[in-house]
All heavy atoms as TSV, in Angstrom:
chain	resi	resn	atom	element	x	y	z
A	1	MET	N	N	5.399	25.103	-18.082
A	1	MET	CA	C	6.570	25.606	-17.392
A	1	MET	C	C	7.093	26.863	-18.085
A	1	MET	O	O	7.582	27.749	-17.406
A	1	MET	CB	C	7.641	24.527	-17.335
A	1	MET	CG	C	7.258	23.303	-16.513
A	1	MET	SD	S	7.024	23.643	-14.786
A	1	MET	CE	C	8.646	24.114	-14.336
A	2	ASN	N	N	6.999	26.911	-19.406
A	2	ASN	CA	C	7.445	28.114	-20.112
A	2	ASN	C	C	6.612	29.319	-19.709
A	2	ASN	O	O	7.131	30.420	-19.577
A	2	ASN	CB	C	7.370	27.911	-21.625
A	2	ASN	CG	C	8.406	26.930	-22.115
A	2	ASN	OD1	O	9.438	26.743	-21.502
A	2	ASN	ND2	N	8.115	26.291	-23.221
A	3	TYR	N	N	5.316	29.090	-19.527
A	3	TYR	CA	C	4.424	30.173	-19.117
A	3	TYR	C	C	4.866	30.756	-17.777
A	3	TYR	O	O	4.867	31.972	-17.595
A	3	TYR	CB	C	2.989	29.650	-19.026
A	3	TYR	CG	C	1.986	30.681	-18.591
A	3	TYR	CD1	C	1.477	31.597	-19.496
A	3	TYR	CD2	C	1.555	30.750	-17.269
A	3	TYR	CE1	C	0.558	32.551	-19.101
A	3	TYR	CE2	C	0.638	31.695	-16.858
A	3	TYR	CZ	C	0.148	32.599	-17.777
A	3	TYR	OH	O	-0.761	33.542	-17.388
A	4	ILE	N	N	5.245	29.900	-16.874
A	4	ILE	CA	C	5.697	30.358	-15.561
A	4	ILE	C	C	6.966	31.200	-15.715
A	4	ILE	O	O	7.081	32.281	-15.145
A	4	ILE	CB	C	5.929	29.177	-14.606
A	4	ILE	CG1	C	4.591	28.489	-14.303
A	4	ILE	CG2	C	6.615	29.640	-13.313
A	4	ILE	CD1	C	4.716	27.187	-13.537
A	5	GLY	N	N	7.911	30.729	-16.510
A	5	GLY	CA	C	9.139	31.487	-16.737
A	5	GLY	C	C	8.896	32.810	-17.434
A	5	GLY	O	O	9.501	33.826	-17.090
A	6	ASP	N	N	7.973	32.807	-18.400
A	6	ASP	CA	C	7.667	34.029	-19.144
A	6	ASP	C	C	6.961	35.072	-18.303
A	6	ASP	O	O	7.045	36.260	-18.584
A	6	ASP	CB	C	6.803	33.710	-20.372
A	6	ASP	CG	C	7.544	32.894	-21.420
A	6	ASP	OD1	O	8.790	32.817	-21.361
A	6	ASP	OD2	O	6.864	32.322	-22.304
A	7	ASN	N	N	6.243	34.635	-17.280
A	7	ASN	CA	C	5.439	35.555	-16.474
A	7	ASN	C	C	5.979	35.765	-15.063
A	7	ASN	O	O	5.305	36.336	-14.221
A	7	ASN	CB	C	4.001	35.036	-16.401
A	7	ASN	CG	C	3.298	35.187	-17.724
A	7	ASN	OD1	O	2.901	36.280	-18.091
A	7	ASN	ND2	N	3.172	34.103	-18.451
A	8	LYS	N	N	7.192	35.340	-14.810
A	8	LYS	CA	C	7.736	35.403	-13.455
A	8	LYS	C	C	7.852	36.830	-12.914
A	8	LYS	O	O	7.865	37.030	-11.719
A	8	LYS	CB	C	9.086	34.700	-13.384
A	8	LYS	CG	C	10.181	35.353	-14.193
A	8	LYS	CD	C	11.462	34.573	-14.067
A	8	LYS	CE	C	12.543	35.035	-14.968
A	8	LYS	NZ	N	12.912	36.419	-14.895
A	9	ASP	N	N	7.905	37.822	-13.800
A	9	ASP	CA	C	8.023	39.209	-13.357
A	9	ASP	C	C	6.667	39.900	-13.194
A	9	ASP	O	O	6.618	41.080	-12.888
A	9	ASP	CB	C	8.885	40.002	-14.345
A	9	ASP	CG	C	10.313	39.490	-14.370
A	9	ASP	OD1	O	10.816	39.097	-13.306
A	9	ASP	OD2	O	10.921	39.482	-15.459
A	10	ASN	N	N	5.584	39.164	-13.412
A	10	ASN	CA	C	4.244	39.717	-13.285
A	10	ASN	C	C	4.000	40.098	-11.819
A	10	ASN	O	O	4.039	39.241	-10.941
A	10	ASN	CB	C	3.221	38.676	-13.753
A	10	ASN	CG	C	1.810	39.189	-13.729
A	10	ASN	OD1	O	1.483	40.146	-13.056
A	10	ASN	ND2	N	0.950	38.524	-14.476
A	11	PRO	N	N	3.735	41.366	-11.537
A	11	PRO	CA	C	3.563	41.782	-10.144
A	11	PRO	C	C	2.380	41.105	-9.454
A	11	PRO	O	O	2.379	40.954	-8.234
A	11	PRO	CB	C	3.358	43.295	-10.222
A	11	PRO	CG	C	3.239	43.647	-11.648
A	11	PRO	CD	C	3.659	42.483	-12.466
A	12	GLU	N	N	1.388	40.681	-10.195
A	12	GLU	CA	C	0.243	39.988	-9.609
A	12	GLU	C	C	0.658	38.644	-9.009
A	12	GLU	O	O	0.012	38.149	-8.088
A	12	GLU	CB	C	-0.848	39.769	-10.655
A	12	GLU	CG	C	-1.556	41.032	-11.066
A	12	GLU	CD	C	-2.331	41.664	-9.923
A	12	GLU	OE1	O	-3.036	40.934	-9.214
A	12	GLU	OE2	O	-2.213	42.893	-9.734
A	13	TRP	N	N	1.699	38.042	-9.533
A	13	TRP	CA	C	2.125	36.720	-9.076
A	13	TRP	C	C	2.702	36.754	-7.674
A	13	TRP	O	O	2.754	35.741	-7.004
A	13	TRP	CB	C	3.134	36.117	-10.050
A	13	TRP	CG	C	2.462	35.548	-11.262
A	13	TRP	CD1	C	1.309	35.980	-11.835
A	13	TRP	CD2	C	2.897	34.440	-12.020
A	13	TRP	NE1	N	1.011	35.209	-12.920
A	13	TRP	CE2	C	1.973	34.261	-13.057
A	13	TRP	CE3	C	3.984	33.596	-11.935
A	13	TRP	CZ2	C	2.108	33.254	-14.003
A	13	TRP	CZ3	C	4.121	32.600	-12.890
A	13	TRP	CH2	C	3.180	32.429	-13.902
A	14	GLU	N	N	3.143	37.913	-7.219
A	14	GLU	CA	C	3.670	38.021	-5.857
A	14	GLU	C	C	2.592	37.704	-4.828
A	14	GLU	O	O	2.897	37.301	-3.715
A	14	GLU	CB	C	4.222	39.426	-5.620
A	14	GLU	CG	C	5.439	39.743	-6.449
A	14	GLU	CD	C	5.914	41.172	-6.274
A	14	GLU	OE1	O	5.428	41.868	-5.358
A	14	GLU	OE2	O	6.766	41.599	-7.061
A	15	LYS	N	N	1.328	37.876	-5.199
A	15	LYS	CA	C	0.201	37.647	-4.298
A	15	LYS	C	C	-0.364	36.240	-4.427
A	15	LYS	O	O	-1.226	35.859	-3.649
A	15	LYS	CB	C	-0.908	38.654	-4.601
A	15	LYS	CG	C	-0.479	40.091	-4.502
A	15	LYS	CD	C	-1.549	41.014	-5.021
A	15	LYS	CE	C	-0.994	42.409	-5.222
A	15	LYS	NZ	N	-1.887	43.218	-6.014
A	16	MET	N	N	0.091	35.479	-5.428
A	16	MET	CA	C	-0.486	34.169	-5.713
A	16	MET	C	C	0.251	33.052	-4.985
A	16	MET	O	O	1.447	33.146	-4.723
A	16	MET	CB	C	-0.444	33.898	-7.226
A	16	MET	CG	C	-1.339	34.813	-8.027
A	16	MET	SD	S	-1.175	34.575	-9.804
A	16	MET	CE	C	-2.045	33.045	-10.015
A	17	THR	N	N	-0.474	31.984	-4.696
A	17	THR	CA	C	0.129	30.785	-4.122
A	17	THR	C	C	0.760	29.970	-5.252
A	17	THR	O	O	0.522	30.240	-6.439
A	17	THR	CB	C	-0.945	29.918	-3.443
A	17	THR	OG1	O	-1.872	29.476	-4.438
A	17	THR	CG2	C	-1.658	30.678	-2.343
A	18	ILE	N	N	1.527	28.961	-4.881
A	18	ILE	CA	C	2.097	28.054	-5.877
A	18	ILE	C	C	0.969	27.415	-6.691
A	18	ILE	O	O	1.047	27.308	-7.911
A	18	ILE	CB	C	2.969	26.978	-5.209
A	18	ILE	CG1	C	4.205	27.624	-4.576
A	18	ILE	CG2	C	3.367	25.889	-6.196
A	18	ILE	CD1	C	5.015	26.697	-3.698
A	19	GLU	N	N	-0.099	27.025	-5.998
A	19	GLU	CA	C	-1.239	26.410	-6.677
A	19	GLU	C	C	-1.901	27.380	-7.647
A	19	GLU	O	O	-2.285	27.006	-8.750
A	19	GLU	CB	C	-2.261	25.898	-5.661
A	19	GLU	CG	C	-1.787	24.721	-4.859
A	19	GLU	CD	C	-0.952	25.101	-3.633
A	19	GLU	OE1	O	-0.705	26.296	-3.397
A	19	GLU	OE2	O	-0.531	24.185	-2.923
A	20	GLY	N	N	-2.022	28.640	-7.253
A	20	GLY	CA	C	-2.613	29.655	-8.123
A	20	GLY	C	C	-1.804	29.863	-9.383
A	20	GLY	O	O	-2.353	30.008	-10.480
A	21	ILE	N	N	-0.501	29.884	-9.237
A	21	ILE	CA	C	0.377	30.011	-10.401
A	21	ILE	C	C	0.233	28.789	-11.294
A	21	ILE	O	O	0.179	28.904	-12.520
A	21	ILE	CB	C	1.838	30.226	-9.957
A	21	ILE	CG1	C	1.969	31.611	-9.314
A	21	ILE	CG2	C	2.800	30.066	-11.125
A	21	ILE	CD1	C	3.294	31.867	-8.633
A	22	GLY	N	N	0.125	27.613	-10.686
A	22	GLY	CA	C	-0.083	26.389	-11.457
A	22	GLY	C	C	-1.369	26.430	-12.252
A	22	GLY	O	O	-1.399	26.076	-13.438
A	23	TRP	N	N	-2.459	26.876	-11.615
A	23	TRP	CA	C	-3.737	26.989	-12.317
A	23	TRP	C	C	-3.608	27.973	-13.470
A	23	TRP	O	O	-4.111	27.719	-14.564
A	23	TRP	CB	C	-4.841	27.453	-11.370
A	23	TRP	CG	C	-5.383	26.365	-10.519
A	23	TRP	CD1	C	-5.073	26.117	-9.212
A	23	TRP	CD2	C	-6.306	25.336	-10.895
A	23	TRP	NE1	N	-5.749	25.007	-8.762
A	23	TRP	CE2	C	-6.522	24.513	-9.780
A	23	TRP	CE3	C	-6.986	25.045	-12.076
A	23	TRP	CZ2	C	-7.377	23.419	-9.799
A	23	TRP	CZ3	C	-7.839	23.959	-12.088
A	23	TRP	CH2	C	-8.027	23.170	-10.973
A	24	ALA	N	N	-2.949	29.108	-13.251
A	24	ALA	CA	C	-2.773	30.105	-14.310
A	24	ALA	C	C	-1.958	29.546	-15.478
A	24	ALA	O	O	-2.166	29.920	-16.628
A	24	ALA	CB	C	-2.094	31.353	-13.749
A	25	ALA	N	N	-1.043	28.624	-15.162
A	25	ALA	CA	C	-0.196	28.019	-16.188
A	25	ALA	C	C	-0.876	26.840	-16.886
A	25	ALA	O	O	-0.314	26.258	-17.805
A	25	ALA	CB	C	1.128	27.566	-15.574
A	26	GLY	N	N	-2.078	26.482	-16.422
A	26	GLY	CA	C	-2.822	25.426	-17.090
A	26	GLY	C	C	-2.771	24.067	-16.421
A	26	GLY	O	O	-3.275	23.086	-16.968
A	27	PHE	N	N	-2.180	23.985	-15.244
A	27	PHE	CA	C	-2.146	22.719	-14.520
A	27	PHE	C	C	-3.463	22.554	-13.767
A	27	PHE	O	O	-3.919	23.471	-13.098
A	27	PHE	CB	C	-0.971	22.686	-13.532
A	27	PHE	CG	C	0.360	22.526	-14.191
A	27	PHE	CD1	C	1.098	23.628	-14.569
A	27	PHE	CD2	C	0.880	21.266	-14.444
A	27	PHE	CE1	C	2.330	23.495	-15.185
A	27	PHE	CE2	C	2.115	21.109	-15.059
A	27	PHE	CZ	C	2.832	22.222	-15.431
A	28	ASN	N	N	-4.062	21.381	-13.889
A	28	ASN	CA	C	-5.341	21.118	-13.226
A	28	ASN	C	C	-5.168	20.431	-11.882
A	28	ASN	O	O	-6.134	20.242	-11.158
A	28	ASN	CB	C	-6.229	20.248	-14.116
A	28	ASN	CG	C	-6.637	20.983	-15.371
A	28	ASN	OD1	O	-6.880	22.174	-15.332
A	28	ASN	ND2	N	-6.706	20.283	-16.471
A	29	SER	N	N	-3.944	20.063	-11.556
A	29	SER	CA	C	-3.687	19.327	-10.337
A	29	SER	C	C	-2.417	19.844	-9.677
A	29	SER	O	O	-1.400	20.074	-10.354
A	29	SER	CB	C	-3.533	17.840	-10.662
A	29	SER	OG	O	-2.919	17.138	-9.625
A	30	ARG	N	N	-2.483	20.007	-8.388
A	30	ARG	CA	C	-1.312	20.436	-7.622
A	30	ARG	C	C	-0.182	19.419	-7.745
A	30	ARG	O	O	0.985	19.781	-7.927
A	30	ARG	CB	C	-1.751	20.593	-6.163
A	30	ARG	CG	C	-0.680	21.002	-5.228
A	30	ARG	CD	C	-1.273	21.154	-3.819
A	30	ARG	NE	N	-0.293	21.700	-2.936
A	30	ARG	CZ	C	0.102	21.126	-1.816
A	30	ARG	NH1	N	-0.431	20.003	-1.424
A	30	ARG	NH2	N	1.012	21.694	-1.066
A	31	ILE	N	N	-0.533	18.151	-7.675
A	31	ILE	CA	C	0.470	17.079	-7.763
A	31	ILE	C	C	1.152	17.092	-9.126
A	31	ILE	O	O	2.380	16.957	-9.216
A	31	ILE	CB	C	-0.181	15.704	-7.500
A	31	ILE	CG1	C	-0.785	15.669	-6.095
A	31	ILE	CG2	C	0.793	14.576	-7.729
A	31	ILE	CD1	C	0.207	15.799	-4.964
A	32	THR	N	N	0.376	17.273	-10.192
A	32	THR	CA	C	0.946	17.314	-11.540
A	32	THR	C	C	1.917	18.483	-11.677
A	32	THR	O	O	2.998	18.346	-12.244
A	32	THR	CB	C	-0.163	17.423	-12.599
A	32	THR	OG1	O	-1.077	16.342	-12.418
A	32	THR	CG2	C	0.407	17.379	-14.005
A	33	LEU	N	N	1.538	19.637	-11.147
A	33	LEU	CA	C	2.421	20.807	-11.169
A	33	LEU	C	C	3.713	20.520	-10.426
A	33	LEU	O	O	4.806	20.763	-10.939
A	33	LEU	CB	C	1.726	22.017	-10.541
A	33	LEU	CG	C	2.611	23.232	-10.261
A	33	LEU	CD1	C	3.115	23.840	-11.552
A	33	LEU	CD2	C	1.863	24.250	-9.423
A	34	PHE	N	N	3.601	19.980	-9.208
A	34	PHE	CA	C	4.784	19.709	-8.403
A	34	PHE	C	C	5.704	18.714	-9.088
A	34	PHE	O	O	6.931	18.887	-9.104
A	34	PHE	CB	C	4.382	19.207	-7.023
A	34	PHE	CG	C	3.844	20.275	-6.103
A	34	PHE	CD1	C	3.399	21.495	-6.579
A	34	PHE	CD2	C	3.784	20.051	-4.746
A	34	PHE	CE1	C	2.905	22.472	-5.727
A	34	PHE	CE2	C	3.297	21.020	-3.881
A	34	PHE	CZ	C	2.859	22.239	-4.375
A	35	LYS	N	N	5.132	17.666	-9.683
A	35	LYS	CA	C	5.947	16.671	-10.387
A	35	LYS	C	C	6.634	17.275	-11.602
A	35	LYS	O	O	7.798	16.973	-11.877
A	35	LYS	CB	C	5.084	15.480	-10.809
A	35	LYS	CG	C	4.711	14.572	-9.656
A	35	LYS	CD	C	3.893	13.391	-10.140
A	35	LYS	CE	C	3.539	12.468	-8.997
A	35	LYS	NZ	N	2.756	11.308	-9.455
A	36	ALA	N	N	5.933	18.130	-12.340
A	36	ALA	CA	C	6.513	18.761	-13.527
A	36	ALA	C	C	7.679	19.670	-13.152
A	36	ALA	O	O	8.730	19.655	-13.802
A	36	ALA	CB	C	5.447	19.547	-14.286
A	37	ILE	N	N	7.516	20.455	-12.093
A	37	ILE	CA	C	8.595	21.342	-11.646
A	37	ILE	C	C	9.801	20.514	-11.214
A	37	ILE	O	O	10.933	20.801	-11.601
A	37	ILE	CB	C	8.114	22.263	-10.509
A	37	ILE	CG1	C	7.114	23.281	-11.049
A	37	ILE	CG2	C	9.300	22.968	-9.844
A	37	ILE	CD1	C	6.447	24.132	-9.984
A	38	LYS	N	N	9.551	19.485	-10.420
A	38	LYS	CA	C	10.653	18.635	-9.930
A	38	LYS	C	C	11.372	17.953	-11.081
A	38	LYS	O	O	12.607	17.897	-11.113
A	38	LYS	CB	C	10.085	17.602	-8.943
A	38	LYS	CG	C	11.117	16.742	-8.302
A	38	LYS	CD	C	11.959	17.520	-7.317
A	38	LYS	CE	C	12.849	16.593	-6.524
A	38	LYS	NZ	N	13.701	17.291	-5.601
A	39	LYS	N	N	10.616	17.446	-12.060
A	39	LYS	CA	C	11.210	16.730	-13.187
A	39	LYS	C	C	12.046	17.659	-14.067
A	39	LYS	O	O	13.142	17.310	-14.481
A	39	LYS	CB	C	10.111	16.075	-14.024
A	39	LYS	CG	C	10.630	15.253	-15.173
A	39	LYS	CD	C	9.511	14.561	-15.911
A	39	LYS	CE	C	10.063	13.724	-17.049
A	39	LYS	NZ	N	8.982	13.022	-17.760
A	40	GLN	N	N	11.537	18.859	-14.339
A	40	GLN	CA	C	12.247	19.769	-15.245
A	40	GLN	C	C	13.396	20.507	-14.585
A	40	GLN	O	O	14.366	20.849	-15.246
A	40	GLN	CB	C	11.278	20.782	-15.845
A	40	GLN	CG	C	10.503	20.210	-17.002
A	40	GLN	CD	C	9.957	21.300	-17.893
A	40	GLN	OE1	O	9.773	22.445	-17.487
A	40	GLN	NE2	N	9.689	20.942	-19.119
A	41	THR	N	N	13.280	20.788	-13.292
A	41	THR	CA	C	14.294	21.633	-12.655
A	41	THR	C	C	15.119	20.921	-11.593
A	41	THR	O	O	16.179	21.411	-11.225
A	41	THR	CB	C	13.631	22.853	-11.980
A	41	THR	OG1	O	12.829	22.404	-10.887
A	41	THR	CG2	C	12.787	23.643	-12.960
A	42	GLY	N	N	14.581	19.821	-11.061
A	42	GLY	CA	C	15.252	19.144	-9.961
A	42	GLY	C	C	15.044	19.841	-8.630
A	42	GLY	O	O	15.627	19.468	-7.628
A	43	LEU	N	N	14.203	20.876	-8.618
A	43	LEU	CA	C	13.946	21.655	-7.411
A	43	LEU	C	C	12.531	21.413	-6.907
A	43	LEU	O	O	11.642	21.059	-7.676
A	43	LEU	CB	C	14.080	23.152	-7.717
A	43	LEU	CG	C	15.427	23.632	-8.225
A	43	LEU	CD1	C	15.318	25.067	-8.719
A	43	LEU	CD2	C	16.474	23.519	-7.134
A	44	SER	N	N	12.328	21.656	-5.633
A	44	SER	CA	C	10.966	21.643	-5.102
A	44	SER	C	C	10.238	22.864	-5.678
A	44	SER	O	O	10.876	23.843	-6.085
A	44	SER	CB	C	10.991	21.724	-3.584
A	44	SER	OG	O	11.437	22.999	-3.172
A	45	PRO	N	N	8.912	22.847	-5.704
A	45	PRO	CA	C	8.177	24.003	-6.227
A	45	PRO	C	C	8.513	25.304	-5.504
A	45	PRO	O	O	8.688	26.338	-6.142
A	45	PRO	CB	C	6.712	23.615	-6.018
A	45	PRO	CG	C	6.721	22.127	-6.078
A	45	PRO	CD	C	8.016	21.727	-5.409
A	46	SER	N	N	8.643	25.265	-4.190
A	46	SER	CA	C	8.952	26.509	-3.468
A	46	SER	C	C	10.351	27.018	-3.811
A	46	SER	O	O	10.554	28.220	-3.978
A	46	SER	CB	C	8.780	26.339	-1.969
A	46	SER	OG	O	9.598	25.301	-1.491
A	47	SER	N	N	11.319	26.125	-3.938
A	47	SER	CA	C	12.675	26.541	-4.316
A	47	SER	C	C	12.695	27.096	-5.733
A	47	SER	O	O	13.355	28.102	-6.005
A	47	SER	CB	C	13.639	25.357	-4.230
A	47	SER	OG	O	13.770	24.926	-2.912
A	48	PHE	N	N	11.967	26.444	-6.623
A	48	PHE	CA	C	11.885	26.914	-8.009
A	48	PHE	C	C	11.309	28.321	-8.064
A	48	PHE	O	O	11.856	29.203	-8.722
A	48	PHE	CB	C	11.032	25.955	-8.847
A	48	PHE	CG	C	10.683	26.490	-10.195
A	48	PHE	CD1	C	11.632	26.551	-11.197
A	48	PHE	CD2	C	9.396	26.938	-10.475
A	48	PHE	CE1	C	11.319	27.046	-12.450
A	48	PHE	CE2	C	9.073	27.430	-11.719
A	48	PHE	CZ	C	10.035	27.487	-12.710
A	49	LEU	N	N	10.214	28.549	-7.352
A	49	LEU	CA	C	9.585	29.858	-7.392
A	49	LEU	C	C	10.417	30.920	-6.692
A	49	LEU	O	O	10.399	32.075	-7.092
A	49	LEU	CB	C	8.175	29.795	-6.808
A	49	LEU	CG	C	7.190	29.042	-7.698
A	49	LEU	CD1	C	5.839	28.920	-7.006
A	49	LEU	CD2	C	7.032	29.707	-9.045
A	50	LYS	N	N	11.161	30.558	-5.662
A	50	LYS	CA	C	12.052	31.530	-5.018
A	50	LYS	C	C	13.118	32.001	-5.996
A	50	LYS	O	O	13.510	33.163	-5.974
A	50	LYS	CB	C	12.708	30.928	-3.779
A	50	LYS	CG	C	11.790	30.890	-2.593
A	50	LYS	CD	C	12.487	30.303	-1.385
A	50	LYS	CE	C	11.524	30.184	-0.231
A	50	LYS	NZ	N	12.126	29.521	0.919
A	51	ARG	N	N	13.576	31.103	-6.843
A	51	ARG	CA	C	14.571	31.486	-7.857
A	51	ARG	C	C	13.921	32.249	-8.996
A	51	ARG	O	O	14.487	33.193	-9.521
A	51	ARG	CB	C	15.265	30.255	-8.415
A	51	ARG	CG	C	16.201	29.630	-7.433
A	51	ARG	CD	C	16.924	28.479	-8.044
A	51	ARG	NE	N	17.813	27.871	-7.072
A	51	ARG	CZ	C	18.726	26.990	-7.376
A	51	ARG	NH1	N	18.859	26.574	-8.619
A	51	ARG	NH2	N	19.499	26.499	-6.445
A	52	ALA	N	N	12.711	31.827	-9.391
A	52	ALA	CA	C	12.021	32.464	-10.513
A	52	ALA	C	C	11.456	33.825	-10.130
A	52	ALA	O	O	11.452	34.754	-10.922
A	52	ALA	CB	C	10.899	31.561	-11.021
A	53	ILE	N	N	10.963	33.942	-8.880
A	53	ILE	CA	C	10.342	35.169	-8.413
A	53	ILE	C	C	11.047	35.579	-7.122
A	53	ILE	O	O	10.611	35.254	-6.027
A	53	ILE	CB	C	8.836	34.969	-8.154
A	53	ILE	CG1	C	8.153	34.403	-9.401
A	53	ILE	CG2	C	8.190	36.290	-7.735
A	53	ILE	CD1	C	6.740	33.949	-9.180
A	54	PRO	N	N	12.188	36.279	-7.235
A	54	PRO	CA	C	12.956	36.635	-6.044
A	54	PRO	C	C	12.171	37.563	-5.118
A	54	PRO	O	O	11.413	38.401	-5.577
A	54	PRO	CB	C	14.183	37.354	-6.586
A	54	PRO	CG	C	14.108	37.305	-8.058
A	54	PRO	CD	C	12.782	36.766	-8.452
A	55	ASP	N	N	12.359	37.376	-3.837
A	55	ASP	CA	C	11.727	38.218	-2.826
A	55	ASP	C	C	12.522	39.519	-2.734
A	55	ASP	O	O	13.702	39.507	-2.390
A	55	ASP	CB	C	11.728	37.498	-1.481
A	55	ASP	CG	C	11.009	38.282	-0.396
A	55	ASP	OD1	O	10.510	39.391	-0.669
A	55	ASP	OD2	O	10.958	37.771	0.733
A	56	GLU	N	N	11.869	40.631	-3.027
A	56	GLU	CA	C	12.554	41.930	-3.012
A	56	GLU	C	C	13.034	42.296	-1.612
A	56	GLU	O	O	13.930	43.104	-1.456
A	56	GLU	CB	C	11.636	43.002	-3.578
A	56	GLU	CG	C	11.361	42.824	-5.048
A	56	GLU	CD	C	10.447	43.895	-5.598
A	56	GLU	OE1	O	10.096	44.831	-4.851
A	56	GLU	OE2	O	10.103	43.802	-6.778
A	57	ASN	N	N	12.442	41.722	-0.582
A	57	ASN	CA	C	12.827	42.059	0.788
A	57	ASN	C	C	14.086	41.330	1.246
A	57	ASN	O	O	14.618	41.662	2.291
A	57	ASN	CB	C	11.664	41.744	1.743
A	57	ASN	CG	C	10.471	42.609	1.481
A	57	ASN	OD1	O	10.610	43.774	1.141
A	57	ASN	ND2	N	9.281	42.049	1.608
A	58	GLU	N	N	14.540	40.350	0.478
A	58	GLU	CA	C	15.725	39.573	0.888
A	58	GLU	C	C	16.970	40.442	0.954
A	58	GLU	O	O	17.884	40.162	1.703
A	58	GLU	CB	C	15.970	38.418	-0.085
A	58	GLU	CG	C	15.019	37.269	0.114
A	58	GLU	CD	C	15.332	36.104	-0.806
A	58	GLU	OE1	O	16.304	36.197	-1.602
A	58	GLU	OE2	O	14.613	35.123	-0.770
A	59	ASN	N	N	17.038	41.486	0.138
A	59	ASN	CA	C	18.241	42.303	0.060
A	59	ASN	C	C	18.211	43.483	1.027
A	59	ASN	O	O	19.074	44.328	0.989
A	59	ASN	CB	C	18.441	42.809	-1.373
A	59	ASN	CG	C	18.688	41.660	-2.321
A	59	ASN	OD1	O	19.285	40.660	-1.960
A	59	ASN	ND2	N	18.228	41.814	-3.553
A	60	LEU	N	N	17.202	43.554	1.881
A	60	LEU	CA	C	17.102	44.692	2.814
A	60	LEU	C	C	17.916	44.433	4.059
A	60	LEU	O	O	18.147	43.387	4.495
A	60	LEU	CB	C	15.645	44.938	3.176
A	60	LEU	CG	C	14.760	45.380	2.015
A	60	LEU	CD1	C	13.328	45.550	2.507
A	60	LEU	CD2	C	15.251	46.670	1.413
């Protein structure tokens, strides 16, 4: 999870899926990633990533 937070500004991540980010962070399973995000943040993976990696188009 720290890896995800440390790399949230990586421009390459804008093109990656939630699963791709999980693989890059060392998670071998989509379910394990989703459970870890939910347990640590209380958010769904998509909500967590929307907060971690804001969509630049939202403010247009």
